[in-house]
N, C-alpha and C positions, 0 to 999 in steps of 0.2 A: 900568581900575582894578577889582581884585576886592576884596571886603569880607568880613572875617572877625570874627565877633562872639563873644567870650568871656563867658559869664554865671557869675559867682561867687556862691555862697550864704552868703557871710559868714565862713565857716571860714578859718582861717590857711593850711591847706595849699592851699585853692582858690586864695587869692591868690598863694601861692608858684608853683603851677603854671601859673597865667594868666601871670604877669609872665615866667616861663621862657618859655613857648610865644611869648608876644608879641615878645620880643627876637630870638628864633631866627627867627620868620617874617619880621620885618621886616629882619633882616640878610640873610637867603637871598634874599628877594624884590625887596629895594630898593624902589623907588617904584611897583611894579606892584600890591602888595597893601596895604590899609589894614586895620590891627588895631584893634579897640576892645574894651577890658575894660569891662563894666558890672557893678555891684553890684545884685542883684535880691533881696537879703535885708535890706533895712533895716527898721529899727522893728520893730513887731510881726511882719512877715513873717519877719525874721531869727530871732525867737524860735520862731516856728512851724516854720520849717525845722529848728531845733535840736531841737525836740520830735520831729519825724517822724524825724530821724536817730538820737536816742536810743532810740526805739521800735522802728525797723525796721533802721536800719543797723548795730546792733550785736548783732543776733541774737535780740532779745527778741520778735519776732513771726514765727517761721519759718513758721508755718501760715497766715499772712494775706497776703492780696494787698495791694499798696501802695495800689492804688485804693481799697479798702474803708476803709482807714486814713484815706486824705484826705478821703473823702466824710463819714465820720464825724466827724471832726475840723474840717473846714471848711465843706463845702458843705450838710449838713443839720443841724448843730448851730447852733441859733439863737445870736446873740451872738458868734460867732467869724466874723470878716472877713478873716481872713489868707489863705485860700485864694482867694477872689475877688481880693484884692488883689494877690497873687502872680500869677494868670492875667492880669490887667489890666496889670500892669507888664510882664510878658514881652511881651504884644501890643503895647504901646505901644512897647517898646524896638525889636521887630522891624520895626514900621512906620516908625519913624525911621531906622534903620540900614541896612534892605533888604540883608540880607548874603547872601552866596552859601553858607558854611558857618557853624554855630553849635556852639561847643564849650561842654558844661555839666558840672558835676560832681555835681550834687544830684538824685537820683530825682524829686523833686517838680517841679523845673525841667524835667525831661524829660516829664512828663505834660502840663504846662502847653504845652511846645513841640508835643507830639501833638496837642493841641487845635488849633494853628494848622494843622496838616498835614491829618489826617484822609484824606479821599479827594481833596482838592483837588490837582490838578495844578499849579495857578499858586501853590501856596504858595511855591516859588521858592528854597529853601535844603535843604541837606542837615544832618544831626545827628550831632555826634561826642560821644559820652558818655565820661568819664573817671571810673573808679572808683579812688579813691586806695588803699583798703584792702580786704583779703579780708573783714574784718568788716562792710563795708558791703552785702555781696551780697544778703542778704534784702531790702533795700529796693529793689533794682533788678528785682526778678523781675516781670516784665510790662511794663517801661518800653522802648519800641521806641527805635531808633537805627539810622543808616545804618552807623555805626561805633561799636563798643564797645572801649575800651581798658582793659586790666585789668593788674595788676601781675605775675601769676603764672599757669602753665598750669593748676592745679588750679581757680582762679577761672574762667578762661575756659570749661573744660569744663562747670562746674557751671552757668554762665549759658547756655551753648548748650542744655543739655538743657531748662533751666526756660523759656527764652524763645526760641520759634521765629521770633518777629517780627523778632528782630536782623537786620540786614544782614549784619554781620561782627564776629567777636570776636577781638581780638588780645591775646595775653598779651606785652605789650611792656615791661614794667617800669616802676618808678616814675619819672616825668620829674624828674631833678633838674638843677640848673644845670650847664652844661658844664663850668665850672672844677673841678668835683668829681670829674671822671673821672680815674682814676689814670694815672699815667705808667708806662712800661716800665722804669724804673729799678730795680735790684736794689740793696738796702743791708743789711747785718747790723743787729742789734739795737743801739741806742744807749742804751737803758736812759731813754728820755724818756717822760713822762706828760703828757698834756694833759687839765686839769680844767676842764671848763665849768660854771661855777657858775650854772646857770640854774634851780635850784629848791633849796629846804631851805637857804637862805642861813645860818640861824643855826648848822647844824651844819658849816658850811665850814671854820671853824678847826679842829675836830677831825678833820675828813676830811683835811686838808693834813699835820697832824701825824701821822697814822696812815700816810700815803703816804711821808712823810719816814723814817719807820722801816726802810724797805726800803733796805738797803745800796746805794750807788752810782747811786741813782734821781735824775734831774733832772726838775723839776716846773715846768709852765707853767700858771698860773691865769688864766683870763679871766673877769671879772665883768660884761662889758657896760657898760651906762650907769649902774651903781651906784657912783657915784663915793666915796660914804661907805664903802661896803664895800671899795672898793679901798684907801682910805688906812688903814682899820683893819687890813687884812690886811698892808699894807706895813710898818706899824708893829710888829705881832705877830711877823713874820718877818724882821726887819732884820737879824738875826745869820746868816740862811740866804741870803744874796744870791747866793751861789756856786750854790746848788741850786734855788732858788726865784725864779721870774719872775712878777710880778703884772701883768697887763694889764687895760685897760679895754675900750673898743670897738674891735674889730678888723675891718678891712676885708677882709683876704685870709685868711678863715677856712679856705678849701680849702687854701692852701699851708701853713697851720699845722698842720693835721690830718695832713697828708703828712709832715710834719717829725718826728713823734712816733711812737712805736711802739704807743701804746695811749692811748684816750680815756675818761674818765669822764665820764658825763653824764646828764640826765635821759632817761627814755623818750619824748620828744616825736616825733611823725611826722617832722617835718621834720629835726630833728637827727639821729636815727637814721639816715634815708635818706642824708643827706649823708656821714655817717661811713662808712658801709658802701659807698657809691658811691666813695670815696676809697681802698676797700680796707684799712680800717684796723679792728682789733677793738674792743670797746666794753665797758666795765662800766657797767650802767645801775643809777641810783639808784631803787629802787622806793619805793612807799609816799608819803605825803603827801597834799595835796588833789588831787583829781582822777586819783587813781591808777587807778581802774577805766576810764577812757577811755583811759589809756596802756597799757592791757594788751596790746593788739594788738603793739605794738612790743617788748614783753618776750618775747612768744611767738614773734616773728620771729627775735630773736637766739638763743633757745634753740634754735628749728628749724634755723637755719642752722649753729649750733655756733660762733658767731664771738664769743663774750664770755660774761659771766656777768652774774647779777642780785644786788644787794646792797641792805639795808635801813637800814643804819647806818654810821658812820664806821668802827667796828672791823671790820664785815662787809667794806665797801670794802677795806680795808687787807689783810685776810686773802686776799681773791679775787686781788688783784694780786700779793701775795707768793707765792702758790701758783703763778701763771702763771709767775713768774720763776725758780722752782726747777728744779734741775736743769739749768742753763745756759740757761733759757728755753724748755724743750720745750713746755710748755703755751701760752705765748705764741706760739710759730711755728705751732703747730697752729691757734690762733685766727686768726692772720694768713692762713694758707693759705686758710682757709674763707671769710674776709671777702674775699680777693682773688678768689677763685672767684664769690662773689655779686657783686662789683663788675664781673667780666667778663660775667655773665649779663645785667645791666642796662646794660651800657655802650652809650652812643648811644641811649638809649630817648627821650630828649628831641628829638635830631634825627631819629629816625624817626618819632615822632609828629607832629612839625612838618611833615616831609615829606609824610606822608600827607594832613595838612589841606591844605596848598598845593597838591597834586595835585587833591584835590576841588575846591579853589576854581577852579583852572584849567580844569578839565574840566566845570565847572557850566554847564548851558545856560540860555539866557535863559528868561524864563517864558513858557510856552507860551501861545500866543494862542488863546482860545476863539472860535470863529466866532460872529457875532451871529445870533441866532435869531429874526429878525422875521417875524411871520406875514404881515404886509403891508408892502411897502417904503413908506418916507416918500414921501407925496405933496406937492402943493402946500400951502402954508398955508392953514388954513382947512376944508380937505376932510376929509370924515369917513373913518375907516379903522378897522380891527379893532386894538385895543389890549390888551395884556397888562400886568394890574397886579397888585400885592400891596401891600395896605396894613396888614399886621400882621408887622412885624420887629423884632428886638431886638439891640442891639449891646452891647458890653462897658461901657456906661455902667450897665447893670443886670445881667442874667444872660445875655447873648448872647455868643458866642465871638469874634466878629470885631469889629474897630475900625470905626468910621464909615467911614472910607476903604476898608478891605476889603470892608465891605457894599456900598458904591456900586459898586466895581469888580466885585464878584461878580454882581450883578443886571445892571449895565451890560453886562458882557461877553456876557452870555446874551440881550441885545435886549430886557429888559423896558422898557416904555413909561413906567411910573411905579411908585413905590414910597413906602411910608411907614416911618419908623423910629419906633416907638412904646414907648419903653423904660418900664418899670414906676416908677410913683409911687404910694407908699401912704398911706392914711389914719393919719395918726399918732395920732388919738384913739383908735384901736381897739388892744387888745391885741396881735393879730398884726401890726399895721402898726407899733408901737413895736418889736417883736421883730425884724421884717424890716429896719427900717432899720438895725440893728446887724450884719447879715449882710454887707453891702457887694454885695448882689445886686440892691439897687434904687436908684432915683434919691433923693437926699435934696434938701432944699430948697437947700442949699448948691451942689449940683451943677448947678442948673437954669441959671444964667447961662452956664456954660462950655459945658453941652449945647446950648443954643440957638445959641451963638455958633459952635460946631463945625458944627450943622446947616446953618446959613446959609452957611458956607464950602463945605461938601460939596454943597449945593444947587446951587450956580453951578458947581462941578466936574462934577457928574453931567450937567448941560445942555451945558456946553461940550464935554465928551469924548465923552458917549453920547448925546445929546438925549434923555436921561432925565429925568423930573420927580421931584424929591423932595420929599415931603411933610413937614414936621416934625410930629411927633406925640407923643403920651403916652398910655400905659395907666394909667387910674386904677384901682387896686386897693382895693377895699372889701370886704376879707375878714373874714368872722365866724367863730364856731365850728362853724357848720353850712352846709351848701351852700345851704339856703334864705335864709341871712343874708349870702351872699357875692355879689359882682357885680364884673365887670370890664368898663370901658367905655373904648373907643378915641375919643381925641379927634385927628382928622386935619386938617392944615393949619392948625396953631396959629401965630400971630403972636407970642404971649408966653405965659409959664407960668401955670398956674392953680392955686389952692391946692387940694390934694387933700383937706384936711379939711371942704370944703363938702360940702353934700349932693349926692347925684348929679343931682337936678333942676336945682340951682344950676349944677352944673358943666355940664350940657348947655345951659343959657342962655347961658353965658359962651363956651362952644365956637362956638355958632351966631352970638353977637355978633361974634365974630372971623371969621366966614365960613367956618368949619370944618364938617367932618363929624362927626356922633355915630354910633358903630358899638357895637353890643352884642357883646362878644366871648364866643365859646363858650357861648351862652346857655342850652343845654339839657344832658341828660345826655351824657356823653362815654363812649364805649366804650374808649378808650386808658386806660392807667394812669399817665400822665404827670403828671396834675394833678387836683386835686378839682373836683366840679361847683361851677358858679357859677349858681344858680337865682333869685336875687333878682329880676333884671329879667323874666325869664319868668315867674314867678309874679305880676308886675305889669304884664302887658304892656299891658293896657287903659289902665292909667295912664300907662305911659312911650311908648306909640305915637306920640302927637303930638311927642315930644321927641327921637326916635331915627331917624336917617335911614336905617339899614340895620342888618339882623341877621345875623350869620355864619351862612351855612347849611353852610358848609364850613371846617373849622378843622383844618389838618394832615391827618391821617387819617380824621377823623370828618366824617360827614353828618347833619345835624339835619334830618329829614325834616318835622317839625311845623312849622318855619319856612315851608317851601313849602305845606304844607296849610293853614296860617293865612293866606296870601297876604300875608305880610309882605315887604317890600322887602328883598332879600338881597344877600349879597356872601360871597367865599370868599377866605381868607387862609392863609398858611403857619403863622402864629406862629412864625416862623423865630427859632431860636437858635444853630443850627450848620449846617454845610454840607449834611448829608443831609436837613434839613427842606425843602431845595428842591423835593425830591420829594413834592409835596402838592397841596391843591387851589388854583386860582389863578382870578382873575376875567377875564373877556373883556367889553371894551365896545365897542360901535359908535358913536364919537363924534369930535370934533376933538381933536388932541393940544395941549390946551390945559387948565391947572389948573381954570379955572372950568367948562369944558365937561366935564371928567371928573367934577366934583363934581356937576354938575347932572343928569348922566346917572344917576349912583348915586341921587340923591334921587328923580327920576322912575321909576327902576327898569323903564325901558322896554326898553332895548336893552342888557340885562345877561344874561350866562351865565357858566357856571362850566366850568372844564377840570381834569382831572387830570394835572398837569404831570410829565412824565418827561424828565429832562436828557439822558441818554446817548441816547434815541432821537431826539430833535430834533438833537443835535449830530450824529449819523450822517447824518441825512437832508440837513443843510445841507452838510456836507462833500462828500456824494455829488453834490449838485446843483451845487457849485461845481466839483467836479473834471470834470463832464459839461460845464459851460459852457465850461471852459477847452479841452477837447478838441474842442468845436464851433468855437470860435474858431481853433484851430490848422488844423482842416480848411477 
């Protein structure tokens, strides 16, 4: 069974394409493929995606990269939590569904997916981006995908030039429902007009009057679920029953469109695409609320030359009347061009569904990464060389991986122990209160679920990888200056601790639970990823009795003064995303037991550090395993 996940961003056209693809995929593949449509634009996230789309997808930020806008609006703007919420929602959805292919329609969702992939071979899925309109292109600049599906050749060429990271760009047309595909039947003009009253309802009476002024015209009016409007129109035009038919909700809209020579409608993305796919010309009713957002469809009709634009009942009547003059010469030309556009996009939905299905069938299983143990597991209780990392973050705060992904990521690489230490801030401080609003740190409400999830993953980590997982927290006491800021790791915690307590009180409570206290990045950092936190270092005599170890290595930084002062030391990744695994790690010579590991760190006797390089270790292990297999065959 293959899984295909379709992520929508809340827009109507996203849902339309998602449903179309889902139906086609399920029909084509039968029971071999499971297709799931998920909404990742709920609540505040939906509003934020809309903001991104307005700023980027409509050509208002052509000189900007999407990533810059997102970081400005979400990651680095205090008080805005939509970006981390979106990133977390996408991550949890992927973890739950485990798809072979992910289809998405919004560039922000594409960037959230990219954070799941990065350089990880075990990400396990391919990405298909669908760009509904040419006006959306500026927002897609820099968004990677294995396949990008766009409506026309011009859009495809522009994206190929601007985004070299794209795997493949296909100008396949807008994916409409299959029932709108035109038949090959030829028919002459029947002087029949279909009027879809989907906007400017107050002017519908006058619009119908103007259309009826055209001699010999028969009119079908569809009002949808507006029962009151339907009754009002039927009463107003009761004397014109021979020429006017008033309908409510119509199930077979595609068939109704094909029965008529011309359609009058608002310039909505879905309605215009369906009308053109059916090979019928259209008169679009401009103006009204949201006219700017519908501008793209007006431009499409003008560019194709398959209809006209009008802004008032009088103008609508004049445009239609002109098309019928001279025996309908103008209408025939509109129809010819509409049919040509329909032929161009014919089968677009089936082609896109076919590509997605092929990608799902060809998807390889997750690549197994060999375990990189430095010393094979020996009998219980025997000392060995253990590789550990006690400073890592998940999506519960500002990390990129879920807890499950984090455990798999370290477990597959043979780590013997790790600790997840997501950020928890002091809410009494100004920066703490602001950080709580970003979605990038744990809140007090998150702690019960956080510890529950850690307990669950702790069991899985040991059962699957024989890796010890220590539940932890990073207590952030951030001030306005480096001297007033401190980050303290609590490792192997049994229950939450209030971050509003003083650092000394937190240290005492961590030790009461049997945990370790570790001073995180306590000295000047050479990297630019974060600000210095010097509070503990400047009070080292005061805190020495309360802290079990001081980080001498943090990601790319080495703090030589920790060694010169002969302080108990440890090194960690400060892991937020996969590339951070290449960083300083701790090696211990002790039993593989939680209490033995903690005691080894406290005594700081058999402790060393190493600069971990994932690709080098992997290559050596594969070479050793291949050599061993050759020896066995001999």
